[in-house]
ROSE-4610 file (N, C-alpha, C; in Angstrom, 1 decimal, always signed):
// ROSE-4610
residu = [M/M/M/I/I/I/A/A/A/S/S/S/S/S/S/L/L/L/V/V/V/A/A/A/A/A/A/E/E/E/A/A/A/K/K/K/D/D/D/A/A/A/R/R/R/T/T/T/T/T/T/M/M/M/T/T/T/V/V/V/S/S/S/A/A/A/T/T/T/V/V/V/N/N/N/A/A/A/I/I/I/A/A/A/R/R/R/V/V/V/E/E/E/A/A/A/Q/Q/Q/S/S/S/A/A/A/P/P/P/A/A/A/D/D/D/I/I/I/Q/Q/Q/V/V/V/T/T/T/A/A/A/A/A/A/D/D/D/V/V/V/E/E/E/R/R/R/G/G/G/Y/Y/Y/I/I/I/D/D/D/V/V/V/G/G/G/E/E/E/P/P/P/L/L/L/T/T/T/L/L/L/V/V/V/I/I/I/R/R/R/S/S/S/N/N/N/S/S/S/P/P/P/T/T/T/G/G/G/F/F/F/V/V/V/M/M/M/D/D/D/L/L/L/M/M/M/T/T/T/V/V/V/T/T/T/P/P/P/M/M/M/L/L/L/S/S/S/S/S/S/L/L/L/V/V/V/I/I/I/H/H/H/G/G/G/L/L/L/D/D/D/S/S/S/D/D/D/Q/Q/Q/V/V/V/L/L/L/G/G/G/A/A/A/D/D/D/G/G/G/G/G/G/A/A/A/I/I/I/V/V/V/Q/Q/Q/R/R/R/W/W/W/Q/Q/Q/R/R/R/P/P/P/Q/Q/Q/V/V/V/A/A/A/K/K/K/L/L/L/S/S/S/L/L/L/T/T/T/F/F/F/R/R/R/L/L/L/V/V/V/L/L/L/A/A/A/P/P/P/G/G/G/L/L/L/M/M/M/A/A/A/G/G/G/S/S/S/Y/Y/Y/P/P/P/W/W/W/P/P/P/L/L/L/R/R/R/V/V/V/A/A/A/V/V/V/R/R/R/P/P/P/L/L/L/D/D/D/A/A/A/T/T/T]
num = [1/1/1/2/2/2/3/3/3/4/4/4/5/5/5/6/6/6/7/7/7/8/8/8/9/9/9/10/10/10/11/11/11/12/12/12/13/13/13/14/14/14/15/15/15/16/16/16/17/17/17/18/18/18/19/19/19/20/20/20/21/21/21/22/22/22/23/23/23/24/24/24/25/25/25/26/26/26/27/27/27/28/28/28/29/29/29/30/30/30/31/31/31/32/32/32/33/33/33/34/34/34/35/35/35/36/36/36/37/37/37/38/38/38/39/39/39/40/40/40/41/41/41/42/42/42/43/43/43/44/44/44/45/45/45/46/46/46/47/47/47/48/48/48/49/49/49/50/50/50/51/51/51/52/52/52/53/53/53/54/54/54/55/55/55/56/56/56/57/57/57/58/58/58/59/59/59/60/60/60/61/61/61/62/62/62/63/63/63/64/64/64/65/65/65/66/66/66/67/67/67/68/68/68/69/69/69/70/70/70/71/71/71/72/72/72/73/73/73/74/74/74/75/75/75/76/76/76/77/77/77/78/78/78/79/79/79/80/80/80/81/81/81/82/82/82/83/83/83/84/84/84/85/85/85/86/86/86/87/87/87/88/88/88/89/89/89/90/90/90/91/91/91/92/92/92/93/93/93/94/94/94/95/95/95/96/96/96/97/97/97/98/98/98/99/99/99/100/100/100/101/101/101/102/102/102/103/103/103/104/104/104/105/105/105/106/106/106/107/107/107/108/108/108/109/109/109/110/110/110/111/111/111/112/112/112/113/113/113/114/114/114/115/115/115/116/116/116/117/117/117/118/118/118/119/119/119/120/120/120/121/121/121/122/122/122/123/123/123/124/124/124/125/125/125/126/126/126/127/127/127/128/128/128/129/129/129/130/130/130/131/131/131/132/132/132/133/133/133/134/134/134/135/135/135/136/136/136/137/137/137/138/138/138/139/139/139/140/140/140/141/141/141/142/142/142/143/143/143/144/144/144]
x = [+18.7/+19.2/+20.7/+21.2/+22.6/+23.3/+24.2/+24.9/+26.1/+26.3/+27.4/+28.2/+29.4/+30.1/+30.8/+30.7/+31.3/+32.7/+33.6/+34.9/+35.2/+35.4/+35.7/+37.1/+37.4/+38.8/+39.0/+40.1/+40.5/+41.5/+41.3/+42.2/+43.2/+44.5/+45.5/+45.9/+46.1/+46.6/+48.0/+48.2/+49.6/+50.1/+51.3/+51.9/+53.3/+53.7/+55.0/+55.5/+56.7/+57.3/+58.2/+58.0/+58.8/+59.4/+60.6/+61.2/+61.2/+60.7/+60.6/+61.4/+62.3/+63.0/+62.9/+63.1/+63.1/+64.2/+64.8/+65.8/+65.3/+65.4/+65.0/+66.3/+66.5/+67.7/+67.6/+68.7/+68.8/+68.8/+68.0/+68.0/+68.2/+68.5/+68.6/+68.2/+67.4/+67.0/+67.2/+67.5/+67.7/+66.7/+66.1/+65.3/+65.7/+66.1/+66.5/+65.3/+65.2/+64.1/+64.4/+65.7/+66.1/+67.6/+68.1/+69.5/+69.9/+71.1/+71.5/+71.5/+71.0/+71.0/+72.4/+73.0/+74.3/+75.1/+76.4/+77.3/+77.8/+77.6/+78.2/+79.5/+80.6/+81.9/+82.4/+82.7/+83.1/+84.6/+85.1/+86.6/+87.1/+86.3/+86.7/+86.8/+85.8/+85.9/+87.1/+87.5/+88.7/+89.9/+90.0/+91.1/+91.2/+90.0/+90.0/+90.3/+89.9/+90.2/+89.0/+87.9/+86.8/+85.5/+84.4/+83.1/+82.2/+81.6/+80.6/+79.3/+78.7/+77.4/+76.3/+75.5/+74.5/+73.3/+72.9/+71.7/+72.0/+71.3/+71.6/+71.1/+71.7/+71.2/+70.4/+69.1/+68.3/+67.9/+68.1/+67.8/+67.0/+66.2/+65.5/+66.1/+66.7/+67.2/+66.4/+66.0/+65.2/+66.0/+66.1/+66.8/+66.3/+66.2/+65.8/+67.0/+68.2/+69.4/+69.4/+69.7/+69.7/+71.0/+72.0/+73.2/+73.5/+72.8/+73.0/+73.1/+73.7/+73.9/+75.2/+75.5/+76.7/+76.2/+76.7/+76.3/+77.5/+77.3/+78.4/+78.2/+79.2/+79.2/+80.3/+79.8/+80.7/+80.7/+81.9/+82.0/+81.8/+81.1/+80.8/+81.4/+82.1/+82.8/+84.1/+85.2/+86.5/+86.8/+85.8/+86.0/+86.5/+86.6/+87.0/+88.3/+89.0/+90.2/+89.8/+88.8/+88.2/+86.9/+86.2/+85.0/+84.8/+84.1/+83.8/+82.3/+81.8/+80.4/+80.0/+79.0/+78.5/+77.1/+76.7/+75.3/+75.2/+76.3/+76.3/+76.7/+77.0/+77.5/+78.7/+79.6/+80.7/+81.0/+81.8/+82.2/+83.0/+82.7/+83.4/+84.2/+85.4/+86.3/+86.5/+86.2/+86.5/+87.3/+88.0/+88.9/+88.2/+88.9/+88.4/+87.4/+87.6/+86.7/+85.5/+85.4/+84.3/+84.7/+83.7/+84.0/+82.8/+83.0/+81.9/+81.9/+80.7/+80.5/+79.6/+80.1/+79.3/+78.5/+77.2/+76.4/+75.8/+76.0/+75.6/+74.4/+73.5/+72.4/+72.1/+71.2/+70.9/+69.7/+68.9/+67.7/+67.3/+66.6/+66.1/+65.4/+65.6/+64.9/+64.9/+64.4/+64.4/+65.3/+66.2/+67.1/+66.8/+66.6/+66.4/+67.6/+68.3/+69.6/+69.5/+70.1/+70.3/+71.8/+72.4/+73.9/+74.3/+75.3/+75.9/+77.3/+77.9/+79.2/+80.1/+81.4/+82.5/+83.2/+83.2/+83.8/+85.2/+86.2/+87.6/+87.8/+88.1/+88.2/+89.5/+89.4/+90.6/+91.5/+92.8/+93.7/+93.4/+93.4/+93.2/+91.7/+90.8/+89.4/+89.1/+88.2/+87.9/+86.5/+86.3/+85.0/+84.0/+82.7/+81.7/+80.6/+79.7/+78.5/+78.8/+78.7/+79.0/+77.8/+77.5/+76.5/+76.8/+75.8/+76.1/+77.0/+78.1/+79.2/+79.1/+78.0/+78.0/+76.7/+76.9/+75.8/+75.9/+74.7/+74.6/+73.8/+74.4/+73.7/+73.9/+73.0/+73.1/+73.0/+73.6/+73.5/+73.4/+72.8/+72.7/+74.1/+74.3/+75.5/+75.4/+76.4/+76.4/+76.6/+75.8/+75.8/+77.0/+77.7/+78.8/+80.1]
y = [-125.6/-126.3/-126.1/-125.8/-125.6/-126.8/-127.2/-128.4/-127.9/-128.3/-127.9/-129.2/-129.0/-130.1/-129.7/-130.5/-130.3/-131.0/-130.2/-130.8/-130.9/-132.0/-132.2/-131.9/-131.0/-130.8/-131.2/-131.9/-132.3/-131.4/-131.0/-130.1/-131.0/-130.8/-131.5/-130.8/-131.6/-131.0/-130.5/-129.2/-128.6/-128.3/-128.9/-128.7/-128.2/-127.3/-126.8/-126.7/-126.9/-126.8/-125.6/-124.7/-123.5/-123.3/-122.9/-122.7/-121.2/-120.8/-119.4/-119.2/-118.2/-117.9/-116.4/-116.0/-114.6/-114.4/-113.2/-112.8/-111.6/-111.7/-110.6/-109.9/-108.7/-108.0/-107.6/-107.8/-107.4/-105.9/-105.4/-103.9/-103.7/-102.5/-102.1/-100.6/-100.3/-98.9/-98.5/-97.2/-96.7/-95.6/-95.5/-94.4/-93.9/-92.6/-92.0/-91.7/-92.2/-91.9/-90.6/-90.5/-89.2/-89.1/-87.9/-87.7/-86.3/-86.2/-84.9/-83.9/-82.7/-81.6/-81.0/-80.7/-80.1/-80.5/-80.2/-80.6/-79.3/-79.2/-78.1/-78.5/-77.9/-78.2/-77.1/-77.5/-76.5/-76.5/-75.5/-75.4/-76.6/-77.2/-78.4/-79.6/-79.7/-80.8/-80.7/-79.5/-79.3/-79.7/-79.3/-79.6/-81.1/-81.8/-83.2/-84.0/-83.4/-84.0/-84.8/-84.9/-85.7/-85.2/-85.6/-85.3/-86.5/-86.9/-88.0/-87.4/-87.7/-87.2/-87.8/-87.0/-87.6/-88.1/-87.4/-87.9/-89.0/-90.1/-91.2/-90.9/-91.6/-91.6/-92.9/-92.8/-94.0/-94.2/-95.4/-95.8/-97.1/-97.2/-98.4/-98.8/-100.0/-100.5/-101.7/-101.7/-102.8/-103.3/-104.6/-105.3/-106.7/-107.0/-108.4/-109.2/-108.7/-109.5/-110.6/-111.8/-112.9/-112.9/-112.1/-112.2/-111.0/-109.8/-108.7/-107.4/-106.4/-105.1/-104.5/-103.5/-102.6/-101.2/-100.7/-99.3/-98.4/-97.4/-96.5/-95.2/-94.8/-93.6/-92.7/-91.5/-90.6/-89.3/-88.8/-87.5/-86.4/-85.3/-84.2/-82.9/-82.9/-81.7/-82.2/-81.4/-81.8/-81.6/-81.9/-81.7/-82.9/-84.0/-85.3/-85.8/-86.5/-87.3/-88.7/-89.1/-90.4/-90.4/-91.6/-91.7/-93.1/-93.2/-94.5/-94.7/-95.8/-96.0/-97.1/-96.8/-97.7/-98.1/-99.3/-99.7/-100.8/-101.3/-102.4/-103.7/-104.8/-106.0/-105.7/-104.8/-104.4/-103.0/-102.3/-100.9/-100.9/-99.9/-99.7/-98.4/-98.4/-97.3/-97.0/-95.7/-95.3/-94.1/-93.9/-92.8/-91.5/-90.5/-89.1/-89.1/-90.0/-90.0/-90.9/-91.6/-92.5/-93.9/-94.6/-96.0/-96.8/-98.1/-99.1/-100.1/-100.4/-101.4/-102.5/-103.7/-104.9/-105.4/-105.6/-106.3/-107.5/-108.7/-109.9/-110.4/-111.2/-111.9/-113.1/-113.9/-115.2/-115.2/-114.1/-114.0/-112.5/-112.2/-110.8/-110.3/-109.0/-108.5/-107.0/-106.5/-105.1/-104.9/-104.1/-103.8/-102.4/-102.3/-101.0/-100.8/-99.7/-99.4/-98.0/-98.0/-96.8/-96.6/-95.7/-95.6/-94.3/-94.4/-93.3/-93.2/-92.0/-91.7/-91.0/-91.4/-90.5/-90.0/-88.7/-88.0/-87.5/-88.0/-87.5/-86.3/-85.2/-83.9/-83.8/-83.1/-82.9/-81.8/-82.0/-81.0/-79.6/-78.6/-77.2/-76.8/-77.8/-77.4/-76.4/-75.5/-74.4/-74.8/-74.3/-74.5/-73.8/-74.3/-73.7/-74.7/-74.2/-75.1/-75.6/-76.9/-77.5/-78.4/-78.4/-79.3/-80.8/-81.7/-83.1/-83.5/-84.1/-84.4/-85.6/-86.4/-87.7/-87.9/-88.6/-89.1/-90.6/-91.2/-92.6/-93.1/-94.2/-94.9/-96.4/-97.2/-98.6/-99.3/-100.5/-101.3/-102.7/-103.6/-105.0/-105.6/-106.6/-107.3/-108.4/-108.4/-109.3/-110.7/-111.6/-113.0/-113.8/-113.3/-114.0/-113.8]
z = [-4.5/-3.5/-3.5/-2.3/-2.1/-1.5/-2.2/-1.6/-0.8/+0.3/+1.1/+1.6/+1.7/+2.2/+3.5/+4.4/+5.7/+5.7/+6.1/+6.3/+7.8/+8.3/+9.7/+9.9/+10.8/+11.2/+12.6/+12.8/+14.1/+14.7/+15.9/+16.5/+17.3/+17.1/+17.8/+19.1/+20.1/+21.4/+21.1/+21.5/+21.4/+22.8/+23.1/+24.4/+24.2/+25.0/+25.0/+26.5/+26.7/+28.0/+27.9/+28.9/+29.0/+30.4/+30.5/+31.8/+32.1/+33.2/+33.6/+34.9/+34.9/+36.1/+36.4/+37.6/+38.0/+38.9/+38.8/+39.8/+40.5/+41.8/+42.7/+43.2/+42.8/+43.2/+44.7/+45.4/+46.8/+46.9/+47.9/+48.1/+49.6/+49.9/+51.3/+51.4/+52.4/+52.6/+54.0/+54.2/+55.6/+55.8/+57.0/+57.4/+58.7/+58.7/+60.0/+60.8/+62.0/+62.9/+63.7/+64.1/+64.8/+64.6/+64.6/+64.4/+65.1/+65.6/+66.1/+65.0/+65.3/+64.3/+64.2/+65.3/+65.2/+66.5/+66.5/+67.5/+68.2/+69.5/+70.2/+70.8/+70.3/+70.8/+71.7/+73.0/+74.0/+74.0/+74.7/+74.9/+75.7/+76.6/+77.4/+76.4/+75.5/+74.5/+73.6/+73.2/+72.4/+73.2/+74.5/+75.3/+75.5/+75.7/+75.9/+74.6/+73.5/+72.2/+71.6/+72.3/+71.8/+72.4/+71.8/+72.3/+72.2/+73.3/+73.3/+73.0/+71.9/+71.5/+72.3/+73.0/+73.9/+73.2/+72.1/+71.4/+70.4/+70.4/+69.5/+68.1/+67.2/+65.8/+65.7/+65.5/+65.4/+64.0/+63.5/+62.1/+62.1/+61.0/+60.6/+59.3/+59.2/+58.0/+57.5/+56.3/+55.7/+54.5/+54.5/+53.4/+53.1/+51.8/+51.5/+51.2/+51.5/+51.3/+52.4/+52.0/+53.0/+53.9/+53.5/+54.2/+55.1/+54.9/+55.7/+54.8/+55.4/+54.8/+55.1/+54.3/+54.5/+54.8/+55.9/+56.3/+56.0/+55.1/+54.7/+55.5/+56.3/+57.0/+56.4/+55.9/+55.2/+56.0/+56.3/+57.0/+55.9/+56.4/+55.4/+55.9/+57.1/+57.5/+58.0/+57.9/+58.3/+59.8/+60.7/+62.1/+62.9/+62.2/+62.9/+62.5/+63.4/+63.1/+63.1/+63.8/+63.8/+64.6/+64.6/+65.4/+65.8/+67.0/+67.5/+67.6/+67.1/+67.0/+68.0/+68.8/+69.8/+69.4/+69.6/+69.4/+68.3/+67.8/+66.8/+67.6/+66.9/+67.6/+68.5/+68.0/+68.7/+68.4/+69.2/+68.9/+67.6/+66.8/+65.5/+65.5/+65.0/+64.9/+63.4/+63.0/+61.6/+61.6/+60.5/+60.3/+60.0/+59.7/+59.5/+58.3/+57.3/+56.1/+56.3/+57.4/+57.6/+57.1/+56.7/+56.2/+56.1/+55.9/+55.7/+56.8/+57.3/+58.4/+57.9/+58.0/+57.5/+58.7/+58.5/+59.5/+58.8/+59.4/+58.8/+59.5/+58.8/+59.4/+58.5/+59.0/+58.3/+57.4/+57.4/+56.6/+56.5/+55.4/+55.3/+56.5/+56.9/+58.0/+58.1/+59.2/+59.5/+60.7/+60.7/+61.8/+62.3/+63.6/+64.3/+65.1/+64.8/+65.4/+66.2/+67.3/+68.1/+68.3/+67.6/+67.6/+68.3/+69.1/+69.8/+69.3/+69.4/+68.8/+69.8/+69.7/+70.2/+69.0/+68.9/+67.8/+68.3/+67.7/+68.1/+67.2/+67.8/+67.1/+66.3/+65.2/+64.4/+65.1/+64.9/+65.5/+65.0/+65.9/+65.5/+65.4/+65.7/+65.7/+66.8/+66.5/+67.5/+68.1/+69.3/+70.0/+69.1/+69.1/+68.4/+68.0/+67.2/+66.7/+65.3/+65.2/+63.9/+63.4/+62.1/+61.7/+61.9/+62.0/+62.2/+61.1/+61.4/+60.4/+59.6/+59.8/+59.1/+58.3/+57.2/+56.3/+56.3/+56.3/+56.3/+55.1/+54.5/+53.4/+53.6/+53.1/+53.2/+51.8/+51.8/+50.6/+51.0/+50.2/+50.6/+50.5/+51.4/+51.4/+50.3/+49.5/+48.3/+48.9/+48.4/+48.9/+48.3/+47.3/+46.7/+47.4]
């Protein structure tokens, strides 16, 4: 005969409180729907000093930033002395190097933009065919 002894063990309820937090970093992305491939500068454009680009640059900007986004326009060819951008809340004027444009909103969203440009030509520019002179990038507007 085997004698066994049973030991009764009581399980105690164990409770812990833990605080969990998460940070969602703001992002912004741009997708070009259409863009001018190149710019045809005529002798009349050179004489006038500017060209109004007929084809719009259409963009879709997505951002989870609650305050908006910053659109950076960088010139990639030295053909401009300045540019005027139409299609935002108001016309924007940037210098030969481009610049940053702040667009504010009250909640994250998708912005569909159709931008047209007046390109003010650099002195000494010759008539001819030039590649599209701008690159566009976006970043979320910092809430601070």
